[in-house]
BAFIFI-530668 format. One record per residue (C-alpha): residue number from 1; x, y, z. Coordinates in nm, 3 decimals, decimal comma. Layout:
# BAFIFI-530668
NUM_X_Y_Z
...
# end
This chain:
# BAFIFI-530668
1_9,009_3,023_7,184
2_8,767_2,768_7,327
3_8,523_3,041_7,402
4_8,511_3,149_7,042
5_8,498_2,793_6,898
6_8,190_2,682_7,091
7_7,954_2,943_6,952
8_8,088_2,870_6,604
9_8,019_2,497_6,654
10_7,661_2,570_6,766
11_7,607_2,798_6,468
12_7,720_2,527_6,221
13_7,498_2,267_6,390
14_7,198_2,499_6,378
15_7,260_2,565_6,010
16_7,280_2,192_5,940
17_6,955_2,128_6,123
18_6,786_2,407_5,929
19_6,898_2,259_5,597
20_6,771_1,918_5,704
21_6,431_2,063_5,795
22_6,401_2,241_5,463
23_6,497_1,922_5,281
24_6,235_1,723_5,472
25_5,971_1,980_5,394
26_6,067_1,964_5,028
27_6,037_1,584_5,033
28_5,697_1,605_5,199
29_5,576_1,859_4,945
30_5,690_1,641_4,655
31_5,524_1,338_4,812
32_5,196_1,525_4,838
33_5,226_1,649_4,480
34_5,297_1,300_4,353
35_5,011_1,162_4,560
36_4,781_1,426_4,421
37_4,885_1,342_4,068
38_4,835_0,971_4,120
39_4,491_1,005_4,283
40_4,237_1,106_4,018
41_3,966_1,176_4,275
42_4,142_1,459_4,456
43_4,057_1,731_4,205
44_4,047_1,828_3,842
45_4,184_2,124_3,654
46_4,015_2,441_3,793
47_3,962_2,606_3,455
48_3,791_2,297_3,313
49_3,575_2,278_3,624
50_3,473_2,642_3,582
51_3,388_2,585_3,213
52_3,158_2,297_3,301
53_2,982_2,501_3,567
54_2,917_2,779_3,315
55_2,774_2,517_3,075
56_2,544_2,385_3,347
57_2,423_2,733_3,438
58_2,329_2,808_3,078
59_2,105_2,505_3,010
60_1,783_2,355_3,145
61_1,812_2,041_3,354
62_1,458_1,951_3,470
63_1,560_1,605_3,592
64_1,855_1,739_3,790
65_2,092_1,502_3,616
66_2,377_1,746_3,672
67_2,309_1,795_4,043
68_2,623_1,588_4,111
69_2,838_1,859_3,957
70_2,962_1,980_4,294
71_3,271_1,918_4,498
72_3,632_1,861_4,398
73_3,616_1,501_4,276
74_3,591_1,464_3,900
75_3,476_1,103_3,929
76_3,159_1,215_4,111
77_3,046_1,441_3,827
78_2,785_1,266_3,612
79_2,906_1,204_3,259
80_3,252_1,354_3,311
81_3,583_1,173_3,279
82_3,917_1,334_3,364
83_4,269_1,234_3,267
84_4,453_1,069_3,559
85_4,770_1,274_3,542
86_4,661_1,623_3,437
87_4,307_1,613_3,582
88_4,179_1,779_3,264
89_3,844_1,678_3,117
90_3,879_1,428_2,831
91_3,523_1,295_2,797
92_3,167_1,431_2,832
93_2,876_1,188_2,786
94_2,538_1,336_2,875
95_2,324_1,126_2,641
96_1,953_1,087_2,726
97_1,960_1,342_3,009
98_1,658_1,553_2,902
99_1,876_1,863_2,880
100_1,766_2,160_2,670
101_1,870_2,508_2,570
102_2,163_2,625_2,361
103_2,494_2,440_2,370
104_2,711_2,687_2,560
105_3,045_2,798_2,415
106_3,219_2,726_2,744
107_3,262_2,365_2,628
108_3,505_2,498_2,367
109_3,749_2,585_2,647
110_3,808_2,217_2,726
111_4,123_2,193_2,518
112_4,194_1,825_2,588
113_3,840_1,700_2,524
114_3,840_1,380_2,318
115_3,477_1,263_2,344
116_3,167_1,486_2,340
117_2,831_1,306_2,343
118_2,516_1,517_2,390
119_2,277_1,289_2,197
120_1,910_1,221_2,280
121_1,841_1,556_2,446
122_1,655_1,870_2,344
123_1,938_2,107_2,261
124_1,843_2,372_2,009
125_2,015_2,642_1,811
126_2,314_2,586_1,586
127_2,627_2,378_1,631
128_2,883_2,609_1,799
129_3,149_2,698_1,544
130_3,405_2,712_1,824
131_3,395_2,332_1,839
132_3,662_2,361_1,571
133_3,910_2,460_1,846
134_3,874_2,121_2,019
135_4,174_1,982_1,833
136_4,190_1,663_2,045
137_3,830_1,566_1,969
138_3,781_1,211_1,840
139_3,404_1,166_1,886
140_3,135_1,430_1,836
141_2,781_1,298_1,883
142_2,495_1,549_1,881
143_2,228_1,310_1,749
144_1,855_1,334_1,827
145_1,831_1,695_1,935
146_1,663_2,000_1,781
147_1,970_2,158_1,626
148_1,933_2,367_1,314
149_2,136_2,549_1,053
150_2,437_2,401_0,876
151_2,752_2,217_0,970
152_3,002_2,494_1,053
153_3,314_2,497_0,835
154_3,526_2,532_1,148
155_3,477_2,159_1,213
156_3,724_2,089_0,932
157_3,997_2,171_1,187
158_3,919_1,852_1,382
159_4,188_1,644_1,216
160_4,172_1,365_1,474
161_3,795_1,312_1,454
162_3,691_0,947_1,420
163_3,313_0,974_1,467
164_3,076_1,252_1,361
165_2,713_1,174_1,448
166_2,451_1,444_1,386
167_2,147_1,230_1,298
168_1,784_1,321_1,378
169_1,809_1,698_1,392
170_1,523_1,780_1,156
171_1,623_2,138_1,082
172_1,993_2,069_1,037
173_2,066_2,072_0,667
174_2,199_2,263_0,371
175_2,465_2,103_0,158
176_2,696_1,840_0,302
177_3,028_2,030_0,311
178_3,269_1,937_0,032
179_3,551_1,908_0,288
180_3,378_1,632_0,483
181_3,583_1,363_0,309
182_3,917_1,541_0,346
183_3,937_1,703_0,688
184_4,026_1,394_0,892
185_4,215_1,088_0,771
186_4,086_0,911_1,085
187_3,710_0,950_1,024
188_3,551_0,608_1,049
189_3,184_0,688_1,112
190_2,975_0,965_0,956
191_2,605_0,963_1,045
192_2,390_1,248_0,911
193_2,069_1,045_0,879
194_1,721_1,190_0,937
195_1,814_1,550_0,873
196_1,746_1,798_0,593
197_2,061_1,781_0,385
198_2,026_1,833_0,011
199_2,243_1,842_-0,296
200_2,475_1,564_-0,404
201_2,696_1,335_-0,201
202_3,040_1,503_-0,192
203_3,288_1,323_-0,416
204_3,545_1,333_-0,138
205_3,337_1,085_0,061
206_3,378_0,826_-0,213
207_3,752_0,811_-0,153
208_3,793_0,853_0,224
209_3,992_0,539_0,303
210_3,927_0,542_0,678
211_3,547_0,554_0,640
212_3,366_0,231_0,734
213_3,021_0,350_0,849
214_2,820_0,598_0,639
215_2,456_0,684_0,707
216_2,298_0,963_0,502
217_1,946_0,820_0,508
218_1,624_1,024_0,523
219_1,754_1,343_0,370
220_1,696_1,517_0,036
221_2,013_1,411_-0,140
222_1,999_1,393_-0,519
223_2,223_1,313_-0,811
224_2,353_0,987_-0,948
225_2,454_0,714_-0,707
226_2,827_0,650_-0,754
227_3,044_0,365_-0,637
228_3,247_0,398_-0,318
229_3,620_0,329_-0,331
230_3,684_0,230_0,030
231_3,608_-0,079_0,234
232_3,274_0,014_0,383
233_3,109_-0,198_0,650
234_2,777_-0,010_0,672
235_2,613_0,201_0,401
236_2,263_0,347_0,444
237_2,144_0,596_0,182
238_1,773_0,512_0,216
239_1,494_0,765_0,160
240_1,668_1,021_-0,057
241_1,629_1,120_-0,421
242_1,927_0,936_-0,564
243_1,906_0,812_-0,922
244_2,104_0,600_-1,162
245_2,178_0,230_-1,158
246_2,323_0,004_-0,891
247_2,702_0,005_-0,869
248_2,894_-0,310_-0,774
249_3,058_-0,181_-0,452
250_3,356_-0,396_-0,548
251_3,590_-0,218_-0,303
252_3,373_-0,346_-0,018
253_3,341_-0,704_-0,139
254_3,500_-0,843_0,178
255_3,364_-0,592_0,431
256_3,011_-0,466_0,356
257_2,750_-0,605_0,596
258_2,459_-0,359_0,552
259_2,355_-0,205_0,221
260_2,033_-0,002_0,242
261_1,938_0,197_-0,069
262_1,562_0,183_-0,017
263_1,320_0,455_-0,123
264_1,522_0,627_-0,393
265_1,485_0,649_-0,772
266_1,724_0,377_-0,882
267_1,652_0,205_-1,212
268_1,772_-0,092_-1,410
269_1,824_-0,440_-1,278
270_2,023_-0,591_-0,994
271_2,371_-0,664_-1,133
272_2,504_-1,011_-1,058
273_2,817_-0,851_-0,913
274_2,612_-0,766_-0,602
275_2,618_-1,138_-0,522
276_2,995_-1,110_-0,473
277_2,933_-0,919_-0,148
278_2,988_-1,230_0,058
279_2,975_-1,062_0,403
280_2,640_-0,894_0,338
281_2,381_-0,938_0,615
282_2,120_-0,687_0,498
283_2,029_-0,594_0,142
284_1,743_-0,346_0,118
285_1,659_-0,214_-0,230
286_1,287_-0,157_-0,170
287_1,081_0,133_-0,308
288_1,286_0,203_-0,619
289_1,228_0,163_-0,993
290_1,427_-0,156_-1,034
291_1,296_-0,407_-1,283
292_1,369_-0,713_-1,498
293_1,410_-1,067_-1,375
294_1,650_-1,169_-1,100
295_1,927_-1,351_-1,281
296_1,953_-1,725_-1,201
297_2,327_-1,662_-1,164
298_2,257_-1,433_-0,870
299_2,362_-1,633_-0,564
300_2,280_-1,462_-0,235
301_2,535_-1,441_0,043
302_2,525_-1,724_0,295
303_2,547_-1,459_0,568
304_2,237_-1,274_0,445
305_1,978_-1,216_0,716
306_1,751_-0,961_0,549
307_1,656_-0,937_0,182
308_1,407_-0,667_0,087
309_1,336_-0,609_-0,282
310_0,976_-0,492_-0,226
311_0,795_-0,215_-0,413
312_0,989_-0,231_-0,737
313_0,900_-0,360_-1,083
314_1,074_-0,697_-1,079
315_0,919_-0,965_-1,295
316_0,966_-1,328_-1,381
317_0,966_-1,615_-1,135
318_1,049_-1,574_-0,770
319_1,425_-1,618_-0,719
320_1,455_-1,969_-0,581
321_1,829_-1,905_-0,553
322_1,754_-1,725_-0,229
323_1,737_-2,070_-0,074
324_2,036_-2,213_-0,258
325_2,250_-2,246_0,054
326_1,997_-2,393_0,292
327_2,246_-2,550_0,530
328_2,419_-2,224_0,614
329_2,150_-1,971_0,528
330_2,021_-1,774_0,824
331_1,774_-1,555_0,635
332_1,533_-1,396_0,882
333_1,328_-1,164_0,661
334_1,238_-1,208_0,295
335_1,028_-0,936_0,136
336_0,957_-0,956_-0,237
337_0,613_-0,790_-0,215
338_0,470_-0,531_-0,454
339_0,643_-0,642_-0,771
340_0,531_-0,841_-1,076
341_0,675_-1,177_-0,984
342_0,476_-1,460_-1,141
343_0,453_-1,835_-1,129
344_0,437_-2,054_-0,823
345_0,599_-2,011_-0,483
346_0,918_-2,221_-0,498
347_0,912_-2,518_-0,264
348_1,274_-2,440_-0,182
349_1,158_-2,135_0,012
350_1,013_-2,372_0,270
351_1,370_-2,481_0,344
352_1,470_-2,144_0,489
353_1,467_-2,277_0,843
354_1,551_-1,944_1,013
355_1,288_-1,739_0,833
356_1,072_-1,526_1,063
357_0,892_-1,308_0,807
358_0,780_-1,397_0,454
359_0,621_-1,118_0,252
360_0,517_-1,198_-0,108
361_0,202_-0,985_-0,135
362_0,089_-0,781_-0,438
363_0,244_-0,996_-0,708
364_0,108_-1,222_-0,984
365_0,169_-1,551_-0,808
366_-0,040_-1,855_-0,898
367_-0,068_-2,213_-0,789
368_-0,115_-2,340_-0,437
369_0,053_-2,242_-0,112
370_0,331_-2,500_-0,063
371_0,212_-2,774_0,170
372_0,553_-2,780_0,338
373_0,523_-2,420_0,458
374_0,477_-2,558_0,808
375_0,848_-2,648_0,804
376_0,919_-2,281_0,875
377_0,876_-2,319_1,248
378_1,025_-1,977_1,331
379_0,783_-1,783_1,110
380_0,606_-1,497_1,284
381_0,458_-1,313_0,986
382_0,323_-1,442_0,653
383_0,174_-1,214_0,390
384_0,074_-1,372_0,059
385_-0,214_-1,133_-0,005
386_-0,316_-0,980_-0,339
387_-0,206_-1,264_-0,566
388_-0,396_-1,535_-0,757
389_-0,315_-1,826_-0,530
390_-0,564_-2,112_-0,539
391_-0,638_-2,428_-0,349
392_-0,703_-2,442_0,022
393_-0,511_-2,315_0,322
394_-0,261_-2,599_0,382
395_-0,321_-2,780_0,706
396_0,056_-2,805_0,751
397_0,061_-2,432_0,825
398_-0,010_-2,513_1,189
399_0,356_-2,614_1,204
400_0,430_-2,240_1,212
401_0,332_-2,247_1,577
402_0,496_-1,908_1,653
403_0,287_-1,731_1,389
404_0,157_-1,389_1,491
405_0,027_-1,270_1,155
406_-0,138_-1,463_0,871
407_-0,249_-1,260_0,569
408_-0,388_-1,454_0,275
409_-0,651_-1,203_0,162
410_-0,738_-1,118_-0,199
411_-0,656_-1,451_-0,358
412_-0,860_-1,737_-0,506
413_-0,839_-1,966_-0,205
414_-1,126_-2,206_-0,142
415_-1,215_-2,484_0,098
416_-1,309_-2,445_0,462
417_-1,136_-2,302_0,768
418_-0,973_-2,608_0,919
419_-1,052_-2,673_1,287
420_-0,683_-2,755_1,342
421_-0,594_-2,387_1,302
422_-0,662_-2,356_1,674
423_-0,300_-2,472_1,720
424_-0,196_-2,118_1,624
425_-0,264_-1,994_1,973
426_-0,022_-1,699_1,938
427_-0,192_-1,563_1,626
428_-0,289_-1,196_1,655
429_-0,380_-1,109_1,296
430_-0,591_-1,331_1,069
431_-0,691_-1,190_0,732
432_-0,836_-1,430_0,474
433_-1,081_-1,179_0,324
434_-1,173_-1,166_-0,045
435_-1,135_-1,533_-0,122
436_-1,378_-1,821_-0,180
437_-1,361_-1,973_0,166
438_-1,680_-2,156_0,260
439_-1,829_-2,339_0,557
440_-1,869_-2,216_0,914
441_-1,633_-2,068_1,167
442_-1,509_-2,375_1,357
443_-1,578_-2,382_1,729
444_-1,218_-2,489_1,780
445_-1,101_-2,142_1,676
446_-1,174_-2,048_2,036
447_-0,819_-2,177_2,089
448_-0,682_-1,877_1,896
449_-0,725_-1,672_2,209
450_-0,464_-1,410_2,112
451_-0,654_-1,285_1,807
452_-0,690_-0,907_1,787
453_-0,765_-0,842_1,419
454_-0,987_-1,084_1,225
455_-1,099_-1,009_0,869
456_-1,313_-1,277_0,700
457_-1,510_-1,046_0,472
458_-1,607_-1,125_0,113
459_-1,607_-1,505_0,125
460_-1,880_-1,771_0,115
461_-1,892_-1,834_0,488
462_-2,223_-1,931_0,642
463_-2,386_-2,040_0,966
464_-2,469_-1,854_1,284
465_-2,216_-1,685_1,510
466_-2,080_-1,920_1,772
467_-1,905_-1,855_2,101
468_-1,561_-1,924_1,956
469_-1,549_-1,551_1,885
470_-1,625_-1,476_2,249
471_-1,294_-1,637_2,348
472_-1,099_-1,377_2,151
473_-1,081_-1,152_2,452
474_-0,829_-0,911_2,294
475_-1,043_-0,853_1,984
476_-1,012_-0,506_1,833
477_-1,135_-0,542_1,477
478_-1,380_-0,799_1,338
479_-1,517_-0,806_0,984
480_-1,757_-1,075_0,865
481_-1,900_-0,855_0,589
482_-2,019_-0,989_0,252
483_-2,078_-1,349_0,354
484_-2,387_-1,562_0,414
485_-2,404_-1,559_0,793
486_-2,752_-1,574_0,941
487_-2,935_-1,591_1,270
488_-2,950_-1,348_1,560
489_-2,676_-1,118_1,675
490_-2,548_-1,261_2,006
491_-2,585_-1,078_2,337
492_-2,209_-1,094_2,396
493_-2,134_-0,898_2,079
494_-2,014_-0,583_2,259
495_-1,835_-0,755_2,546
496_-1,480_-0,697_2,417
497_-1,278_-0,443_2,617
498_-1,060_-0,332_2,323
499_-1,321_-0,339_2,045
500_-1,271_-0,059_1,791
501_-1,456_-0,168_1,479
502_-1,711_-0,436_1,392
503_-1,845_-0,494_1,039
504_-2,124_-0,747_0,980
505_-2,264_-0,577_0,670
506_-2,413_-0,762_0,372
507_-2,515_-1,083_0,544
508_-2,849_-1,233_0,648
509_-2,850_-1,149_1,019
510_-3,200_-1,106_1,158
511_-3,395_-1,040_1,478
512_-3,276_-0,742_1,686
513_-2,963_-0,549_1,779
514_-2,888_-0,691_2,124
515_-2,946_-0,440_2,400
516_-2,648_-0,570_2,593
517_-2,367_-0,409_2,784
518_-2,241_-0,133_2,557
519_-2,010_0,013_2,822
520_-1,731_-0,245_2,807
521_-1,511_-0,111_2,527
522_-1,314_0,198_2,626
523_-1,282_0,300_2,260
524_-1,655_0,295_2,195
525_-1,729_0,490_2,510
526_-1,468_0,766_2,522
527_-1,598_1,110_2,430
528_-1,457_1,455_2,372
529_-1,520_1,572_2,729
530_-1,289_1,307_2,865
531_-0,921_1,230_2,831
532_-0,895_1,008_2,526
533_-0,664_0,707_2,555
534_-0,442_0,671_2,248
535_-0,621_0,473_1,979
536_-0,427_0,153_1,923
537_-0,338_0,194_1,559
538_-0,087_-0,086_1,520
539_0,027_-0,425_1,631
540_0,400_-0,473_1,662
541_0,588_-0,795_1,612
542_0,956_-0,817_1,702
543_1,205_-1,061_1,560
544_1,558_-1,122_1,677
545_1,832_-1,059_1,424
546_2,202_-0,990_1,471
547_2,261_-0,702_1,234
548_2,526_-0,432_1,257
549_2,487_-0,286_1,605
550_2,271_-0,572_1,742
551_1,941_-0,438_1,617
552_1,600_-0,596_1,616
553_1,351_-0,608_1,334
554_0,997_-0,494_1,392
555_0,705_-0,598_1,175
556_0,408_-0,374_1,227
557_0,046_-0,409_1,121
558_-0,098_-0,061_1,117
559_-0,471_-0,026_1,162
560_-0,584_0,313_1,037
561_-0,941_0,281_1,143
562_-1,229_0,479_1,273
563_-1,414_0,351_1,575
564_-1,726_0,214_1,415
565_-2,014_-0,031_1,376
566_-2,157_-0,148_1,042
567_-2,465_-0,373_1,039
568_-2,596_-0,252_0,702
569_-2,761_-0,473_0,440
570_-2,907_-0,736_0,672
571_-3,255_-0,835_0,792
572_-3,229_-0,681_1,140
573_-3,556_-0,554_1,283
574_-3,686_-0,401_1,602
575_-3,592_-0,068_1,751
576_-3,248_0,088_1,786
577_-3,130_0,030_2,145
578_-3,077_0,349_2,340
579_-2,750_0,208_2,471
580_-2,611_0,204_2,119
581_-2,665_0,579_2,097
582_-2,475_0,630_2,421
583_-2,140_0,525_2,271
584_-1,955_0,854_2,297
585_-1,644_0,727_2,120
586_-1,830_0,601_1,811
587_-1,717_0,770_1,489
588_-1,897_0,565_1,226
589_-2,241_0,400_1,247
590_-2,418_0,234_0,954
591_-2,748_0,052_1,015
592_-2,890_0,113_0,667
593_-3,087_-0,134_0,454
594_-3,247_-0,327_0,739
595_-3,596_-0,361_0,886
596_-3,558_-0,124_1,181
597_-3,869_0,039_1,325
598_-3,952_0,280_1,604
599_-3,801_0,621_1,659
600_-3,444_0,751_1,656
601_-3,334_0,742_2,023
602_-3,356_1,082_2,188
603_-3,001_1,048_2,322
604_-2,858_1,085_1,971
605_-2,666_1,389_2,093
606_-2,450_1,167_2,314
607_-2,262_1,044_2,007
608_-2,011_1,326_2,049
609_-1,746_1,174_1,823
610_-1,980_1,068_1,543
611_-1,861_1,163_1,194
612_-2,085_0,946_0,977
613_-2,439_0,820_1,043
614_-2,645_0,614_0,798
615_-2,991_0,491_0,902
616_-3,138_0,497_0,550
617_-3,368_0,235_0,398
618_-3,546_0,125_0,715
619_-3,892_0,192_0,857
620_-3,792_0,439_1,128
621_-4,066_0,685_1,221
622_-4,119_0,985_1,443
623_-3,920_1,306_1,457
624_-3,548_1,360_1,430
625_-3,419_1,441_1,782
626_-3,321_1,803_1,829
627_-2,996_1,682_1,986
628_-2,867_1,604_1,638
629_-2,756_1,967_1,629
630_-2,504_1,886_1,902
631_-2,307_1,651_1,675
632_-2,037_1,899_1,579
633_-1,815_1,635_1,413
634_-2,088_1,498_1,188
635_-1,982_1,512_0,823
636_-2,218_1,268_0,656
637_-2,581_1,200_0,746
638_-2,823_0,977_0,557
639_-3,174_0,927_0,698
640_-3,339_0,880_0,360
641_-3,614_0,632_0,278
642_-3,774_0,601_0,620
643_-4,101_0,727_0,772
644_-3,969_1,030_0,955
645_-4,188_1,333_1,009
646_-4,175_1,682_1,150
647_-3,913_1,952_1,106
648_-3,547_1,874_1,045
649_-3,363_2,044_1,334
650_-3,046_2,247_1,293
651_-2,902_2,447_1,007
652_-2,642_2,203_0,876
653_-2,731_2,090_0,525
654_-2,683_1,727_0,414
655_-2,780_1,699_0,044
656_-3,001_1,400_-0,017
657_-2,983_1,291_0,343
658_-3,359_1,329_0,407
659_-3,524_1,219_0,082
660_-3,789_0,950_0,083
661_-3,953_1,078_0,405
662_-4,281_1,236_0,279
663_-4,379_1,371_0,622
664_-4,041_1,533_0,688
665_-4,012_1,907_0,657
666_-3,685_2,089_0,587
667_-3,632_2,461_0,657
668_-3,635_2,665_0,337
669_-3,429_2,981_0,376
670_-3,567_3,123_0,050
671_-3,930_3,119_0,157
672_-4,144_3,121_0,463
673_-4,207_2,791_0,632
674_-4,052_2,474_0,498
675_-4,070_2,228_0,214
676_-4,100_1,853_0,214
677_-3,784_1,650_0,204
678_-3,913_1,462_-0,099
679_-3,851_1,774_-0,308
680_-3,477_1,757_-0,241
681_-3,246_1,573_-0,479
682_-3,194_1,208_-0,402
683_-2,884_1,099_-0,221
684_-2,612_0,954_-0,437
685_-2,589_0,578_-0,407
686_-2,214_0,613_-0,368
687_-2,219_0,879_-0,101
688_-2,156_0,651_0,192
689_-1,938_0,417_-0,004
690_-1,716_0,718_-0,063
691_-1,708_0,782_0,309
692_-1,590_0,427_0,362
693_-1,315_0,484_0,107
694_-1,192_0,781_0,307
695_-1,037_0,545_0,552
696_-1,256_0,337_0,774
697_-1,005_0,057_0,774
698_-0,666_0,052_0,622
699_-0,379_-0,174_0,711
700_-0,006_-0,135_0,661
701_0,247_-0,407_0,729
702_0,605_-0,297_0,740
703_0,927_-0,361_0,920
704_1,183_-0,123_1,066
705_1,508_-0,151_1,243
706_1,543_0,035_1,566
707_1,846_0,260_1,621
708_2,048_0,332_1,304
709_1,911_0,098_1,037
710_1,582_-0,024_0,896
711_1,383_0,296_0,864
712_1,207_0,204_0,539
713_0,865_0,041_0,531
714_0,837_-0,299_0,379
715_0,488_-0,313_0,237
716_0,130_-0,189_0,267
717_-0,202_-0,368_0,246
718_-0,578_-0,320_0,293
719_-0,803_-0,478_0,547
720_-1,131_-0,443_0,356
721_-1,176_-0,393_-0,018
722_-1,397_-0,086_0,006
723_-1,115_0,115_0,157
724_-0,847_0,207_-0,091
725_-0,683_0,513_0,060
726_-0,397_0,425_0,284
727_-0,118_0,607_0,454
728_0,228_0,468_0,393
729_0,525_0,628_0,554
730_0,842_0,497_0,709
731_0,819_0,419_1,084
732_1,091_0,492_1,312
733_1,090_0,307_1,635
734_1,351_0,278_1,891
735_1,341_-0,077_2,010
# end
């Protein structure tokens, strides 16, 4: 009996030990599984990983931003976020990664994806229709790529979507789908700005209760602007073709902070109900057909930071109500330019303590500039040009010590330039042209050492040039034309490194063109055989403003200018310095109506970039250099009324460009030999004036917001009166 019991006892014990071992192994396995689940860095779902690798293989990644997409740890993969428990991909953010190619369909296999951001890349092709299978998606951001085609209807299956951002894909367009206001009751932000959408705004968008941010700017949308029935926070419909009158936006009375309807075809007046939008920070109605007076009952929001009513047809007095709440008002930009406002500038505007930009140009304003304007100590830009303002420049203006731009041109201002203006040592742009300013340029203006653009043309200024100008080391453009300056041209005249254009025409300068150092300015010396540096066409001024999304405002003075020199209509004698004809970047040269003698320098052919040359009405003799045939860009040539002789080289014909040179012989293709230039028709007196009007100098001042708002220009202006053609287009700058 004992013998049989013992083996049985051992067998039971062995069985018990075996069960214990299996149980321990089971516990260990569960512990490892739990540990794996709780540690998000151990791995992520294999199928999601494989889908991402297929996406990477199908695109171009020149900066190797996706080189970290190796190994088992999801947290090490750039731009990828996995869910802690399931290890499945829930977020992809590859913004600004310089990726290109087609968006691969493998992303559609990520069934739990909630956020997909591929903005600021170079993806092309169409939006994959399979994105409609990503039922968990809450954010889809494909902005600033090169996508094309239409919005696929399959996206209407994304019922949880909260943000749809497709802005800045130029070839993405068609009609905005009618379902866009119905497919998701969670949609808060819709941004289709800067695309090619046409047709009308879908009615469904007017009633989507969840919508707070709508940007359809810079498209081709048409139809009548209707009111929106939800509580919007941000509405930007700028630069479309919308018509009709302004609605009241009464549903958004307690929520709307940005309302931008600029550059459309809206008509009528501004209804007083707009003043009920008490949370409004930006109101931009510029570039429309709005008219009538601003009602005195219109009280602007105390929260308003930006008011732009420019380029409309408003009339009557300037709305002094804009300064009605001076204690709380934080207005940063006020632009009422390019309207028909009349009367005087209200003194109350000088109480806008936070104002950084004041634009009242191109109106019918009269009276004097308020003496208290210096109270606006934060001002960076003032433009009162193209009005009928009189009196002198108020000395108190030096209180605007942060001023970067002062434009008072095309008024009836008189008096002298006050020496105290040297306190504006940050000033970059000074334009007081086309007034009745008299006296000399004060020596103290040497203190304005930041000046880059100075336009004093068409005044009654006199005296000789002093060395105050020499202190403007950043000088790019200088016009003293149509004044009464006299004396010799100084030797330091070409010593500015950034000089692009200088105009001393129609004065009484005498003696010689200084044969100084012509090699200083990089713009005057760059030629077509070298790598051209970008011509500095604008000056940018930034102002701080807390708009929706923490944007900045930029005020830009655009200089659309040739690189040129104009000394015409003076009393300058002597010979033309050879160094002047070595300026390979020079595009425009006018030395006409002077007392120049000698011959045309033989190195004329070095002016590779020259487009217009006028040496007429001098006493230049000798032959025309054969190298003139090398000037391939030359469009206008006037050598008339000199003492030139010999044969005109080359085959290019410039009507009237050689008359008044009895000894000059022009090839005659219809007969043997040549005929005298005097037998050709005289040059039109307006020929070179027309060339100037083609765009020697043109200025545009406008402001833009950087990121998602402020893409409409504020105003345009001219630098010199002879130039009337200007380019005005909205500037988009990412700040």
